[in-house]
N, C-alpha and C positions, 0 to 999 in steps of 0.2 A: 506581370510576374505573379505566380500563385502565392497565396498566403502561406506563411511558414507554419509548419505543423506544431502542435503543442509540444511534441517530443523535441523538436529542434529548438523551440523557445526555452524549454527546460534546460537545454545544454547538451542533449544527447546522452549517450550511454554513461560517460564518466559522471555527469551531473546526477543522473538517476541513481547510479551506484552510491554516490555520496549521500543522497537523500535517504536511500534505503538503509545504509549503514547507520546514519544518525537516528533514523526511525527505530531500528531494532535496538540500538543502544538505549534509547528512551524506554522502549517497551520492556526490555529485560531489567531495567532499573526500577520498574513500577511493580511493586509487590502484588498489586491487585490483579495483574494480568500475566506477569512473568511466568507463573506456574504452568500456563498453557504450553510453554515452549520447553519444559523440563526435559522431555525425551525426544526433542527435535534436533536433527542435524542442522545447525544454524548456518553453515556454509551453503548447504543445499537450499535452505529456506530463504536466505538472502538472495541467492541467484534466482530462485523462483519468483520472489517479489520484484526483482529488477525486471524480469520478463513481463510480469503482470502490469507494473506501472508503465513500462515502455509500450505495451500493447494498448492500454487504455488511452495513452497519450498519442497514439497514431504512429509509433515508431516501427522500424523495420523488423518486427518480431512477431512470430506466431505464438500466441499463448495457448499452451496445450494442457493447462492445469485441469484438475477434476472439476466437475460441476460444483458450484459454490455450496450448495446444500450438502452434497455428499462429502465434500472436503471438510466441512465444519460441524456436521451433525453430532459426531461423537463427543464434541467439546462441551455441549450444553451451555453455550454462551448466552449471556443476558444482554439486554439493551445497554446497560451500563458498561459492560465489557466492550461492546462494539463502539460506544461513544469514546471510551478511554483510548482505544486503538486509533480511532479517527483523529482524536485530539493530538496524539503523538505524531501522526502523519502530518497534520497541519503545522505543528511546531517544527518538524524536520524540514518541511517545505520552506517555511519562513526563515529558519536558521540558515538555510542554504541559498537564500537570496532569490527564491522563486517569486516572480511578480504576483501580487494578490489575485489578479484575474486568472492567471494560469494555475495558481494553487487552488482556487475555487473550482476550476474545471476538473482537476484531478479529484478533489474532494466530492464533487457532484457525482462522478463516476463511482466512487466508493460508496457514497450514500445510496445510490441506486441498488447496491448489493445488500443493503440492510435486511430486507425481507427474505431474500434467498438464503443469506448466511444464518439468520436467526430462525428460519423456518416459520416466519410469521405471515 
């Protein structure tokens, strides 16, 4: 029997939606990064993030978001901003019962985007 995908181990769409919801609750409560989302349609943003997490986890989703640099260039993000966002994602994964190895796999995918997002 083939190994279960990370997406399946996370719990599928409902579980990813729960993680993303918790993640953005944390981000929006953090004054150091919440301002980046002031003019963002958060319903659309949450749906976009569900697609992104699902895609990096091997789910049945085509991620059609913009190039990471192009999508974030106008924000002038710092390494500290990136780290804060990643920490909120790690906390949301943990809070939603994602196994540590699976959380690490998601966070590794996010960490690989550090340079493209920051333009470093």
